[in-house]
PDB file with one MODEL, atoms N, CA, C and O in Angstrom:
MODEL        1
ATOM      1  N   MET A   1    -101.191 117.468 -97.848  1.00  0.00           N
ATOM      2  CA  MET A   1    -100.905 118.672 -98.593  1.00  0.00           C
ATOM      3  C   MET A   1    -102.189 119.076 -99.343  1.00  0.00           C
ATOM      4  O   MET A   1    -102.859 118.216 -99.915  1.00  0.00           O
ATOM      5  N   ASN A   2    -102.529 120.345 -99.347  1.00  0.00           N
ATOM      6  CA  ASN A   2    -103.749 120.779-100.014  1.00  0.00           C
ATOM      7  C   ASN A   2    -103.515 120.980-101.513  1.00  0.00           C
ATOM      8  O   ASN A   2    -102.376 120.993-101.979  1.00  0.00           O
ATOM      9  N   ASP A   3    -104.613 121.136-102.256  1.00  0.00           N
ATOM     10  CA  ASP A   3    -104.523 121.204-103.715  1.00  0.00           C
ATOM     11  C   ASP A   3    -103.648 122.345-104.231  1.00  0.00           C
ATOM     12  O   ASP A   3    -102.825 122.108-105.115  1.00  0.00           O
ATOM     13  N   PRO A   4    -103.785 123.575-103.719  1.00  0.00           N
ATOM     14  CA  PRO A   4    -102.903 124.638-104.212  1.00  0.00           C
ATOM     15  C   PRO A   4    -101.420 124.324-103.983  1.00  0.00           C
ATOM     16  O   PRO A   4    -100.584 124.600-104.844  1.00  0.00           O
ATOM     17  N   ALA A   5    -101.103 123.757-102.838  1.00  0.00           N
ATOM     18  CA  ALA A   5     -99.707 123.416-102.539  1.00  0.00           C
ATOM     19  C   ALA A   5     -99.208 122.307-103.467  1.00  0.00           C
ATOM     20  O   ALA A   5     -98.067 122.356-103.928  1.00  0.00           O
ATOM     21  N   LEU A   6    -100.046 121.311-103.743  1.00  0.00           N
ATOM     22  CA  LEU A   6     -99.654 120.235-104.668  1.00  0.00           C
ATOM     23  C   LEU A   6     -99.389 120.788-106.059  1.00  0.00           C
ATOM     24  O   LEU A   6     -98.402 120.429-106.701  1.00  0.00           O
ATOM     25  N   LEU A   7    -100.270 121.660-106.518  1.00  0.00           N
ATOM     26  CA  LEU A   7    -100.101 122.236-107.839  1.00  0.00           C
ATOM     27  C   LEU A   7     -98.873 123.142-107.895  1.00  0.00           C
ATOM     28  O   LEU A   7     -98.163 123.168-108.900  1.00  0.00           O
ATOM     29  N   ASP A   8     -98.627 123.879-106.825  1.00  0.00           N
ATOM     30  CA  ASP A   8     -97.415 124.706-106.749  1.00  0.00           C
ATOM     31  C   ASP A   8     -96.159 123.846-106.820  1.00  0.00           C
ATOM     32  O   ASP A   8     -95.225 124.166-107.555  1.00  0.00           O
ATOM     33  N   ARG A   9     -96.138 122.773-106.068  1.00  0.00           N
ATOM     34  CA  ARG A   9     -94.951 121.900-106.035  1.00  0.00           C
ATOM     35  C   ARG A   9     -94.705 121.252-107.395  1.00  0.00           C
ATOM     36  O   ARG A   9     -93.568 121.207-107.865  1.00  0.00           O
ATOM     37  N   ALA A  10     -95.763 120.751-108.027  1.00  0.00           N
ATOM     38  CA  ALA A  10     -95.615 120.148-109.350  1.00  0.00           C
ATOM     39  C   ALA A  10     -95.090 121.175-110.345  1.00  0.00           C
ATOM     40  O   ALA A  10     -94.245 120.860-111.183  1.00  0.00           O
ATOM     41  N   THR A  11     -95.591 122.396-110.251  1.00  0.00           N
ATOM     42  CA  THR A  11     -95.141 123.461-111.147  1.00  0.00           C
ATOM     43  C   THR A  11     -93.668 123.765-110.916  1.00  0.00           C
ATOM     44  O   THR A  11     -92.920 123.939-111.878  1.00  0.00           O
ATOM     45  N   GLU A  12     -93.239 123.830-109.663  1.00  0.00           N
ATOM     46  CA  GLU A  12     -91.826 124.060-109.343  1.00  0.00           C
ATOM     47  C   GLU A  12     -90.938 122.983-109.960  1.00  0.00           C
ATOM     48  O   GLU A  12     -89.823 123.263-110.399  1.00  0.00           O
ATOM     49  N   LEU A  13     -91.437 121.761-109.990  1.00  0.00           N
ATOM     50  CA  LEU A  13     -90.673 120.637-110.534  1.00  0.00           C
ATOM     51  C   LEU A  13     -90.803 120.509-112.054  1.00  0.00           C
ATOM     52  O   LEU A  13     -90.162 119.653-112.662  1.00  0.00           O
ATOM     53  N   GLY A  14     -91.630 121.357-112.663  1.00  0.00           N
ATOM     54  CA  GLY A  14     -91.838 121.299-114.099  1.00  0.00           C
ATOM     55  C   GLY A  14     -92.669 120.119-114.537  1.00  0.00           C
ATOM     56  O   GLY A  14     -92.450 119.554-115.608  1.00  0.00           O
ATOM     57  N   ARG A  15     -93.628 119.746-113.701  1.00  0.00           N
ATOM     58  CA  ARG A  15     -94.434 118.553-113.966  1.00  0.00           C
ATOM     59  C   ARG A  15     -95.916 118.869-113.940  1.00  0.00           C
ATOM     60  O   ARG A  15     -96.360 119.827-113.308  1.00  0.00           O
ATOM     61  N   ALA A  16     -96.667 118.037-114.641  1.00  0.00           N
ATOM     62  CA  ALA A  16     -98.123 118.095-114.573  1.00  0.00           C
ATOM     63  C   ALA A  16     -98.586 117.095-113.520  1.00  0.00           C
ATOM     64  O   ALA A  16     -97.856 116.169-113.168  1.00  0.00           O
ATOM     65  N   LEU A  17     -99.797 117.289-113.024  1.00  0.00           N
ATOM     66  CA  LEU A  17    -100.379 116.365-112.060  1.00  0.00           C
ATOM     67  C   LEU A  17    -101.473 115.542-112.722  1.00  0.00           C
ATOM     68  O   LEU A  17    -102.255 116.064-113.517  1.00  0.00           O
ATOM     69  N   PHE A  18    -101.528 114.266-112.398  1.00  0.00           N
ATOM     70  CA  PHE A  18    -102.656 113.423-112.770  1.00  0.00           C
ATOM     71  C   PHE A  18    -103.564 113.339-111.561  1.00  0.00           C
ATOM     72  O   PHE A  18    -103.092 113.153-110.440  1.00  0.00           O
ATOM     73  N   THR A  19    -104.867 113.476-111.780  1.00  0.00           N
ATOM     74  CA  THR A  19    -105.802 113.424-110.666  1.00  0.00           C
ATOM     75  C   THR A  19    -107.151 112.869-111.095  1.00  0.00           C
ATOM     76  O   THR A  19    -107.502 112.863-112.275  1.00  0.00           O
ATOM     77  N   GLN A  20    -107.888 112.409-110.108  1.00  0.00           N
ATOM     78  CA  GLN A  20    -109.291 112.060-110.262  1.00  0.00           C
ATOM     79  C   GLN A  20    -110.112 112.867-109.247  1.00  0.00           C
ATOM     80  O   GLN A  20    -111.233 112.498-108.897  1.00  0.00           O
ATOM     81  N   ASP A  21    -109.535 113.956-108.795  1.00  0.00           N
ATOM     82  CA  ASP A  21    -110.115 114.812-107.761  1.00  0.00           C
ATOM     83  C   ASP A  21    -110.715 116.067-108.390  1.00  0.00           C
ATOM     84  O   ASP A  21    -109.997 116.868-108.989  1.00  0.00           O
ATOM     85  N   ASP A  22    -112.027 116.238-108.256  1.00  0.00           N
ATOM     86  CA  ASP A  22    -112.708 117.407-108.819  1.00  0.00           C
ATOM     87  C   ASP A  22    -112.211 118.718-108.222  1.00  0.00           C
ATOM     88  O   ASP A  22    -112.209 119.743-108.903  1.00  0.00           O
ATOM     89  N   ASP A  23    -111.796 118.700-106.970  1.00  0.00           N
ATOM     90  CA  ASP A  23    -111.317 119.927-106.328  1.00  0.00           C
ATOM     91  C   ASP A  23    -110.042 120.453-106.996  1.00  0.00           C
ATOM     92  O   ASP A  23    -109.842 121.665-107.078  1.00  0.00           O
ATOM     93  N   LEU A  24    -109.195 119.565-107.463  1.00  0.00           N
ATOM     94  CA  LEU A  24    -107.975 120.000-108.137  1.00  0.00           C
ATOM     95  C   LEU A  24    -108.311 120.635-109.484  1.00  0.00           C
ATOM     96  O   LEU A  24    -107.628 121.565-109.914  1.00  0.00           O
ATOM     97  N   ILE A  25    -109.348 120.146-110.150  1.00  0.00           N
ATOM     98  CA  ILE A  25    -109.807 120.761-111.392  1.00  0.00           C
ATOM     99  C   ILE A  25    -110.298 122.175-111.115  1.00  0.00           C
ATOM    100  O   ILE A  25    -110.035 123.093-111.892  1.00  0.00           O
ATOM    101  N   ALA A  26    -111.010 122.346-110.013  1.00  0.00           N
ATOM    102  CA  ALA A  26    -111.493 123.678-109.644  1.00  0.00           C
ATOM    103  C   ALA A  26    -110.319 124.628-109.413  1.00  0.00           C
ATOM    104  O   ALA A  26    -110.378 125.788-109.821  1.00  0.00           O
ATOM    105  N   GLU A  27    -109.257 124.155-108.766  1.00  0.00           N
ATOM    106  CA  GLU A  27    -108.073 124.985-108.524  1.00  0.00           C
ATOM    107  C   GLU A  27    -107.386 125.336-109.839  1.00  0.00           C
ATOM    108  O   GLU A  27    -106.957 126.475-110.023  1.00  0.00           O
ATOM    109  N   ALA A  28    -107.277 124.384-110.750  1.00  0.00           N
ATOM    110  CA  ALA A  28    -106.655 124.644-112.050  1.00  0.00           C
ATOM    111  C   ALA A  28    -107.485 125.657-112.844  1.00  0.00           C
ATOM    112  O   ALA A  28    -106.928 126.549-113.484  1.00  0.00           O
ATOM    113  N   THR A  29    -108.798 125.523-112.804  1.00  0.00           N
ATOM    114  CA  THR A  29    -109.683 126.460-113.500  1.00  0.00           C
ATOM    115  C   THR A  29    -109.552 127.864-112.925  1.00  0.00           C
ATOM    116  O   THR A  29    -109.532 128.846-113.666  1.00  0.00           O
ATOM    117  N   ARG A  30    -109.462 127.952-111.608  1.00  0.00           N
ATOM    118  CA  ARG A  30    -109.279 129.262-110.963  1.00  0.00           C
ATOM    119  C   ARG A  30    -107.994 129.903-111.458  1.00  0.00           C
ATOM    120  O   ARG A  30    -107.971 131.093-111.773  1.00  0.00           O
ATOM    121  N   ARG A  31    -106.917 129.114-111.527  1.00  0.00           N
ATOM    122  CA  ARG A  31    -105.626 129.640-111.978  1.00  0.00           C
ATOM    123  C   ARG A  31    -105.686 130.068-113.438  1.00  0.00           C
ATOM    124  O   ARG A  31    -105.093 131.081-113.809  1.00  0.00           O
ATOM    125  N   GLN A  32    -106.392 129.312-114.268  1.00  0.00           N
ATOM    126  CA  GLN A  32    -106.545 129.698-115.662  1.00  0.00           C
ATOM    127  C   GLN A  32    -107.237 131.058-115.762  1.00  0.00           C
ATOM    128  O   GLN A  32    -106.789 131.935-116.501  1.00  0.00           O
ATOM    129  N   LYS A  33    -108.319 131.225-115.022  1.00  0.00           N
ATOM    130  CA  LYS A  33    -109.090 132.475-115.056  1.00  0.00           C
ATOM    131  C   LYS A  33    -108.287 133.660-114.543  1.00  0.00           C
ATOM    132  O   LYS A  33    -108.430 134.775-115.044  1.00  0.00           O
ATOM    133  N   GLU A  34    -107.443 133.421-113.544  1.00  0.00           N
ATOM    134  CA  GLU A  34    -106.672 134.491-112.924  1.00  0.00           C
ATOM    135  C   GLU A  34    -105.294 134.689-113.574  1.00  0.00           C
ATOM    136  O   GLU A  34    -104.553 135.596-113.197  1.00  0.00           O
ATOM    137  N   GLY A  35    -104.960 133.847-114.540  1.00  0.00           N
ATOM    138  CA  GLY A  35    -103.680 133.976-115.220  1.00  0.00           C
ATOM    139  C   GLY A  35    -102.490 133.531-114.395  1.00  0.00           C
ATOM    140  O   GLY A  35    -101.373 134.010-114.594  1.00  0.00           O
ATOM    141  N   VAL A  36    -102.730 132.606-113.460  1.00  0.00           N
ATOM    142  CA  VAL A  36    -101.658 132.080-112.614  1.00  0.00           C
ATOM    143  C   VAL A  36    -101.102 130.814-113.279  1.00  0.00           C
ATOM    144  O   VAL A  36    -101.842 129.859-113.514  1.00  0.00           O
ATOM    145  N   THR A  37     -99.827 130.809-113.573  1.00  0.00           N
ATOM    146  CA  THR A  37     -99.196 129.688-114.267  1.00  0.00           C
ATOM    147  C   THR A  37     -99.150 128.444-113.384  1.00  0.00           C
ATOM    148  O   THR A  37     -98.878 128.516-112.186  1.00  0.00           O
ATOM    149  N   PHE A  38     -99.424 127.303-114.013  1.00  0.00           N
ATOM    150  CA  PHE A  38     -99.292 126.010-113.331  1.00  0.00           C
ATOM    151  C   PHE A  38     -98.836 124.977-114.348  1.00  0.00           C
ATOM    152  O   PHE A  38     -98.982 125.170-115.554  1.00  0.00           O
ATOM    153  N   GLY A  39     -98.288 123.891-113.855  1.00  0.00           N
ATOM    154  CA  GLY A  39     -97.656 122.890-114.701  1.00  0.00           C
ATOM    155  C   GLY A  39     -98.590 122.015-115.506  1.00  0.00           C
ATOM    156  O   GLY A  39     -98.131 121.234-116.339  1.00  0.00           O
ATOM    157  N   GLY A  40     -99.874 122.120-115.284  1.00  0.00           N
ATOM    158  CA  GLY A  40    -100.848 121.323-116.024  1.00  0.00           C
ATOM    159  C   GLY A  40    -101.472 120.254-115.157  1.00  0.00           C
ATOM    160  O   GLY A  40    -100.885 119.791-114.179  1.00  0.00           O
ATOM    161  N   VAL A  41    -102.682 119.873-115.539  1.00  0.00           N
ATOM    162  CA  VAL A  41    -103.432 118.841-114.823  1.00  0.00           C
ATOM    163  C   VAL A  41    -104.009 117.879-115.853  1.00  0.00           C
ATOM    164  O   VAL A  41    -104.578 118.299-116.861  1.00  0.00           O
ATOM    165  N   ILE A  42    -103.858 116.608-115.592  1.00  0.00           N
ATOM    166  CA  ILE A  42    -104.480 115.561-116.393  1.00  0.00           C
ATOM    167  C   ILE A  42    -105.530 114.919-115.499  1.00  0.00           C
ATOM    168  O   ILE A  42    -105.225 114.437-114.409  1.00  0.00           O
ATOM    169  N   TYR A  43    -106.773 114.919-115.976  1.00  0.00           N
ATOM    170  CA  TYR A  43    -107.897 114.480-115.137  1.00  0.00           C
ATOM    171  C   TYR A  43    -108.651 113.339-115.798  1.00  0.00           C
ATOM    172  O   TYR A  43    -108.865 113.338-117.010  1.00  0.00           O
ATOM    173  N   SER A  44    -109.046 112.376-114.993  1.00  0.00           N
ATOM    174  CA  SER A  44    -109.984 111.348-115.452  1.00  0.00           C
ATOM    175  C   SER A  44    -110.986 111.085-114.347  1.00  0.00           C
ATOM    176  O   SER A  44    -110.636 111.017-113.169  1.00  0.00           O
ATOM    177  N   HIS A  45    -112.222 110.940-114.742  1.00  0.00           N
ATOM    178  CA  HIS A  45    -113.269 110.575-113.782  1.00  0.00           C
ATOM    179  C   HIS A  45    -113.166 109.071-113.536  1.00  0.00           C
ATOM    180  O   HIS A  45    -112.982 108.288-114.468  1.00  0.00           O
ATOM    181  N   GLN A  46    -113.286 108.687-112.292  1.00  0.00           N
ATOM    182  CA  GLN A  46    -113.083 107.284-111.911  1.00  0.00           C
ATOM    183  C   GLN A  46    -114.013 106.319-112.639  1.00  0.00           C
ATOM    184  O   GLN A  46    -113.634 105.177-112.900  1.00  0.00           O
ATOM    185  N   LEU A  47    -115.219 106.762-112.967  1.00  0.00           N
ATOM    186  CA  LEU A  47    -116.202 105.853-113.558  1.00  0.00           C
ATOM    187  C   LEU A  47    -116.236 105.906-115.084  1.00  0.00           C
ATOM    188  O   LEU A  47    -117.006 105.171-115.703  1.00  0.00           O
ATOM    189  N   GLN A  48    -115.422 106.757-115.701  1.00  0.00           N
ATOM    190  CA  GLN A  48    -115.498 106.913-117.151  1.00  0.00           C
ATOM    191  C   GLN A  48    -114.332 106.290-117.904  1.00  0.00           C
ATOM    192  O   GLN A  48    -114.310 106.325-119.134  1.00  0.00           O
ATOM    193  N   ILE A  49    -113.371 105.725-117.198  1.00  0.00           N
ATOM    194  CA  ILE A  49    -112.216 105.129-117.865  1.00  0.00           C
ATOM    195  C   ILE A  49    -111.649 104.025-116.976  1.00  0.00           C
ATOM    196  O   ILE A  49    -111.586 104.173-115.756  1.00  0.00           O
ATOM    197  N   SER A  50    -111.243 102.933-117.587  1.00  0.00           N
ATOM    198  CA  SER A  50    -110.630 101.852-116.815  1.00  0.00           C
ATOM    199  C   SER A  50    -109.199 102.235-116.449  1.00  0.00           C
ATOM    200  O   SER A  50    -108.614 103.139-117.047  1.00  0.00           O
ATOM    201  N   ILE A  51    -108.655 101.550-115.480  1.00  0.00           N
ATOM    202  CA  ILE A  51    -107.272 101.819-115.076  1.00  0.00           C
ATOM    203  C   ILE A  51    -106.319 101.568-116.246  1.00  0.00           C
ATOM    204  O   ILE A  51    -105.403 102.356-116.483  1.00  0.00           O
ATOM    205  N   GLY A  52    -106.533 100.477-116.972  1.00  0.00           N
ATOM    206  CA  GLY A  52    -105.673 100.157-118.103  1.00  0.00           C
ATOM    207  C   GLY A  52    -105.730 101.216-119.189  1.00  0.00           C
ATOM    208  O   GLY A  52    -104.693 101.610-119.724  1.00  0.00           O
ATOM    209  N   ALA A  53    -106.927 101.682-119.522  1.00  0.00           N
ATOM    210  CA  ALA A  53    -107.076 102.733-120.539  1.00  0.00           C
ATOM    211  C   ALA A  53    -106.445 104.032-120.056  1.00  0.00           C
ATOM    212  O   ALA A  53    -105.846 104.765-120.843  1.00  0.00           O
ATOM    213  N   CYS A  54    -106.575 104.313-118.790  1.00  0.00           N
ATOM    214  CA  CYS A  54    -105.980 105.513-118.208  1.00  0.00           C
ATOM    215  C   CYS A  54    -104.450 105.455-118.336  1.00  0.00           C
ATOM    216  O   CYS A  54    -103.822 106.431-118.745  1.00  0.00           O
ATOM    217  N   ILE A  55    -103.872 104.339-117.993  1.00  0.00           N
ATOM    218  CA  ILE A  55    -102.423 104.170-118.094  1.00  0.00           C
ATOM    219  C   ILE A  55    -101.976 104.301-119.554  1.00  0.00           C
ATOM    220  O   ILE A  55    -100.957 104.933-119.831  1.00  0.00           O
ATOM    221  N   ASN A  56    -102.720 103.718-120.475  1.00  0.00           N
ATOM    222  CA  ASN A  56    -102.379 103.844-121.896  1.00  0.00           C
ATOM    223  C   ASN A  56    -102.405 105.298-122.350  1.00  0.00           C
ATOM    224  O   ASN A  56    -101.500 105.746-123.053  1.00  0.00           O
ATOM    225  N   ASP A  57    -103.443 106.039-121.951  1.00  0.00           N
ATOM    226  CA  ASP A  57    -103.532 107.452-122.333  1.00  0.00           C
ATOM    227  C   ASP A  57    -102.406 108.274-121.713  1.00  0.00           C
ATOM    228  O   ASP A  57    -101.848 109.156-122.365  1.00  0.00           O
ATOM    229  N   LEU A  58    -102.074 107.989-120.464  1.00  0.00           N
ATOM    230  CA  LEU A  58    -100.958 108.700-119.819  1.00  0.00           C
ATOM    231  C   LEU A  58     -99.643 108.411-120.536  1.00  0.00           C
ATOM    232  O   LEU A  58     -98.798 109.294-120.675  1.00  0.00           O
ATOM    233  N   GLU A  59     -99.477 107.181-120.987  1.00  0.00           N
ATOM    234  CA  GLU A  59     -98.267 106.832-121.739  1.00  0.00           C
ATOM    235  C   GLU A  59     -98.204 107.599-123.057  1.00  0.00           C
ATOM    236  O   GLU A  59     -97.139 108.083-123.441  1.00  0.00           O
ATOM    237  N   ILE A  60     -99.326 107.713-123.747  1.00  0.00           N
ATOM    238  CA  ILE A  60     -99.376 108.469-124.999  1.00  0.00           C
ATOM    239  C   ILE A  60     -98.994 109.920-124.752  1.00  0.00           C
ATOM    240  O   ILE A  60     -98.190 110.492-125.488  1.00  0.00           O
ATOM    241  N   ILE A  61     -99.575 110.514-123.712  1.00  0.00           N
ATOM    242  CA  ILE A  61     -99.271 111.910-123.381  1.00  0.00           C
ATOM    243  C   ILE A  61     -97.784 112.081-123.095  1.00  0.00           C
ATOM    244  O   ILE A  61     -97.162 113.036-123.560  1.00  0.00           O
ATOM    245  N   SER A  62     -97.221 111.154-122.330  1.00  0.00           N
ATOM    246  CA  SER A  62     -95.816 111.293-121.942  1.00  0.00           C
ATOM    247  C   SER A  62     -94.861 111.098-123.120  1.00  0.00           C
ATOM    248  O   SER A  62     -93.797 111.715-123.159  1.00  0.00           O
ATOM    249  N   LYS A  63     -95.227 110.253-124.071  1.00  0.00           N
ATOM    250  CA  LYS A  63     -94.346 109.984-125.203  1.00  0.00           C
ATOM    251  C   LYS A  63     -94.550 110.948-126.369  1.00  0.00           C
ATOM    252  O   LYS A  63     -93.621 111.205-127.134  1.00  0.00           O
ATOM    253  N   ALA A  64     -95.758 111.477-126.504  1.00  0.00           N
ATOM    254  CA  ALA A  64     -96.069 112.294-127.676  1.00  0.00           C
ATOM    255  C   ALA A  64     -95.785 113.773-127.477  1.00  0.00           C
ATOM    256  O   ALA A  64     -95.734 114.529-128.448  1.00  0.00           O
ATOM    257  N   GLY A  65     -95.602 114.190-126.249  1.00  0.00           N
ATOM    258  CA  GLY A  65     -95.431 115.614-126.016  1.00  0.00           C
ATOM    259  C   GLY A  65     -94.312 115.920-125.054  1.00  0.00           C
ATOM    260  O   GLY A  65     -93.573 115.044-124.604  1.00  0.00           O
ATOM    261  N   GLU A  66     -94.218 117.185-124.764  1.00  0.00           N
ATOM    262  CA  GLU A  66     -93.245 117.698-123.806  1.00  0.00           C
ATOM    263  C   GLU A  66     -93.991 118.283-122.614  1.00  0.00           C
ATOM    264  O   GLU A  66     -95.152 118.670-122.747  1.00  0.00           O
ATOM    265  N   PRO A  67     -93.350 118.356-121.459  1.00  0.00           N
ATOM    266  CA  PRO A  67     -94.019 118.939-120.290  1.00  0.00           C
ATOM    267  C   PRO A  67     -94.580 120.335-120.553  1.00  0.00           C
ATOM    268  O   PRO A  67     -95.613 120.705-119.995  1.00  0.00           O
ATOM    269  N   GLU A  68     -93.903 121.110-121.403  1.00  0.00           N
ATOM    270  CA  GLU A  68     -94.356 122.463-121.711  1.00  0.00           C
ATOM    271  C   GLU A  68     -95.714 122.474-122.405  1.00  0.00           C
ATOM    272  O   GLU A  68     -96.436 123.468-122.344  1.00  0.00           O
ATOM    273  N   ASP A  69     -96.063 121.361-123.068  1.00  0.00           N
ATOM    274  CA  ASP A  69     -97.340 121.281-123.774  1.00  0.00           C
ATOM    275  C   ASP A  69     -98.532 121.346-122.826  1.00  0.00           C
ATOM    276  O   ASP A  69     -99.636 121.708-123.234  1.00  0.00           O
ATOM    277  N   LEU A  70     -98.312 120.999-121.572  1.00  0.00           N
ATOM    278  CA  LEU A  70     -99.412 120.956-120.608  1.00  0.00           C
ATOM    279  C   LEU A  70     -99.492 122.188-119.712  1.00  0.00           C
ATOM    280  O   LEU A  70    -100.415 122.301-118.906  1.00  0.00           O
ATOM    281  N   ILE A  71     -98.547 123.104-119.840  1.00  0.00           N
ATOM    282  CA  ILE A  71     -98.555 124.286-118.969  1.00  0.00           C
ATOM    283  C   ILE A  71     -99.869 125.035-119.134  1.00  0.00           C
ATOM    284  O   ILE A  71    -100.290 125.352-120.247  1.00  0.00           O
ATOM    285  N   ASN A  72    -100.505 125.310-118.000  1.00  0.00           N
ATOM    286  CA  ASN A  72    -101.771 126.045-117.919  1.00  0.00           C
ATOM    287  C   ASN A  72    -102.935 125.331-118.598  1.00  0.00           C
ATOM    288  O   ASN A  72    -103.920 125.972-118.965  1.00  0.00           O
ATOM    289  N   ARG A  73    -102.837 124.033-118.768  1.00  0.00           N
ATOM    290  CA  ARG A  73    -103.890 123.249-119.430  1.00  0.00           C
ATOM    291  C   ARG A  73    -104.459 122.211-118.485  1.00  0.00           C
ATOM    292  O   ARG A  73    -103.798 121.747-117.556  1.00  0.00           O
ATOM    293  N   VAL A  74    -105.708 121.862-118.754  1.00  0.00           N
ATOM    294  CA  VAL A  74    -106.330 120.710-118.123  1.00  0.00           C
ATOM    295  C   VAL A  74    -106.655 119.744-119.266  1.00  0.00           C
ATOM    296  O   VAL A  74    -107.424 120.068-120.170  1.00  0.00           O
ATOM    297  N   GLN A  75    -106.059 118.562-119.208  1.00  0.00           N
ATOM    298  CA  GLN A  75    -106.272 117.528-120.226  1.00  0.00           C
ATOM    299  C   GLN A  75    -107.188 116.468-119.628  1.00  0.00           C
ATOM    300  O   GLN A  75    -106.885 115.904-118.576  1.00  0.00           O
ATOM    301  N   PHE A  76    -108.309 116.196-120.296  1.00  0.00           N
ATOM    302  CA  PHE A  76    -109.254 115.215-119.802  1.00  0.00           C
ATOM    303  C   PHE A  76    -109.013 113.880-120.474  1.00  0.00           C
ATOM    304  O   PHE A  76    -108.731 113.820-121.671  1.00  0.00           O
ATOM    305  N   LEU A  77    -109.125 112.802-119.697  1.00  0.00           N
ATOM    306  CA  LEU A  77    -109.053 111.446-120.201  1.00  0.00           C
ATOM    307  C   LEU A  77    -110.452 110.843-120.123  1.00  0.00           C
ATOM    308  O   LEU A  77    -111.211 111.197-119.221  1.00  0.00           O
ATOM    309  N   PRO A  78    -110.819 109.946-121.034  1.00  0.00           N
ATOM    310  CA  PRO A  78    -109.999 109.368-122.084  1.00  0.00           C
ATOM    311  C   PRO A  78    -109.732 110.373-123.204  1.00  0.00           C
ATOM    312  O   PRO A  78    -110.489 111.319-123.422  1.00  0.00           O
ATOM    313  N   LEU A  79    -108.613 110.126-123.909  1.00  0.00           N
ATOM    314  CA  LEU A  79    -108.234 111.006-125.031  1.00  0.00           C
ATOM    315  C   LEU A  79    -109.256 110.887-126.154  1.00  0.00           C
ATOM    316  O   LEU A  79    -109.119 111.545-127.185  1.00  0.00           O
TER     317      LEU A  79
ENDMDL
END
Protein backbone atom coordinates (compact mmCIF):
# COMPACT_ATOMS: atom_id res chain seq x y z
CA MET A 1 0.00 0.00 0.00
CA ASN A 2 1.43 3.43 -0.86
CA ASP A 3 1.81 6.32 1.59
CA PRO A 4 -1.28 8.32 0.54
CA ALA A 5 -3.44 5.20 0.81
CA LEU A 6 -2.00 4.34 4.25
CA LEU A 7 -2.66 7.84 5.50
CA ASP A 8 -6.17 7.78 4.05
CA ARG A 9 -6.95 4.47 5.74
CA ALA A 10 -5.60 5.60 9.12
CA THR A 11 -7.67 8.78 8.83
CA GLU A 12 -10.81 6.76 8.03
CA LEU A 13 -10.19 4.72 11.18
CA GLY A 14 -9.58 7.84 13.28
CA ARG A 15 -5.98 6.92 13.95
CA ALA A 16 -2.54 8.43 13.63
CA LEU A 17 0.33 6.59 11.98
CA PHE A 18 3.73 5.93 13.51
CA THR A 19 6.53 5.86 10.97
CA GLN A 20 10.25 6.05 10.41
CA ASP A 21 9.70 6.69 6.70
CA ASP A 22 10.69 10.13 5.36
CA ASP A 23 8.31 9.75 2.41
CA LEU A 24 5.31 9.60 4.74
CA ILE A 25 6.46 12.86 6.35
CA ALA A 26 6.57 14.42 2.89
CA GLU A 27 2.97 13.26 2.26
CA ALA A 28 1.81 14.67 5.61
CA THR A 29 3.54 17.99 4.88
CA ARG A 30 1.89 18.15 1.46
CA ARG A 31 -1.51 17.61 3.09
CA GLN A 32 -0.82 20.29 5.68
CA LYS A 33 0.07 22.80 2.95
CA GLU A 34 -2.97 21.89 0.85
CA GLY A 35 -5.39 21.79 3.78
CA VAL A 36 -6.18 18.10 3.37
CA THR A 37 -7.21 16.53 6.68
CA PHE A 38 -5.32 13.49 7.95
CA GLY A 39 -5.28 11.58 11.21
CA GLY A 40 -1.76 12.60 12.21
CA VAL A 41 1.73 11.18 11.91
CA ILE A 42 4.20 10.35 14.65
CA TYR A 43 7.74 10.17 13.29
CA SER A 44 11.08 9.07 14.68
CA HIS A 45 14.36 8.80 12.86
CA GLN A 46 15.84 5.33 13.27
CA LEU A 47 19.22 6.61 14.46
CA GLN A 48 18.01 9.28 16.89
CA ILE A 49 15.98 7.22 19.37
CA SER A 50 16.21 3.72 20.81
CA ILE A 51 13.33 1.30 20.42
CA GLY A 52 12.66 1.43 24.16
CA ALA A 53 12.58 5.24 24.25
CA CYS A 54 10.33 5.25 21.20
CA ILE A 55 7.88 2.87 22.86
CA ASN A 56 7.90 4.99 26.03
CA ASP A 57 7.15 8.16 24.06
CA LEU A 58 4.36 6.43 22.13
CA GLU A 59 2.86 5.30 25.43
CA ILE A 60 2.96 8.87 26.76
CA ILE A 61 1.24 10.16 23.62
CA SER A 62 -1.45 7.49 23.82
CA LYS A 63 -2.18 8.05 27.51
CA ALA A 64 -1.85 11.83 27.69
CA GLY A 65 -3.97 12.80 24.73
CA GLU A 66 -6.84 11.98 22.47
CA PRO A 67 -6.68 10.94 18.81
CA GLU A 68 -8.13 14.35 17.88
CA ASP A 69 -5.00 16.00 19.30
CA LEU A 70 -2.95 14.63 16.41
CA ILE A 71 -5.27 15.53 13.53
CA ASN A 72 -3.29 17.34 10.82
CA ARG A 73 -0.11 17.21 12.95
CA VAL A 74 3.28 15.64 12.64
CA GLN A 75 4.72 14.76 16.06
CA PHE A 76 8.46 14.10 16.16
CA LEU A 77 10.10 11.71 18.61
CA PRO A 78 11.89 11.85 20.96
CA LEU A 79 9.48 14.09 22.87
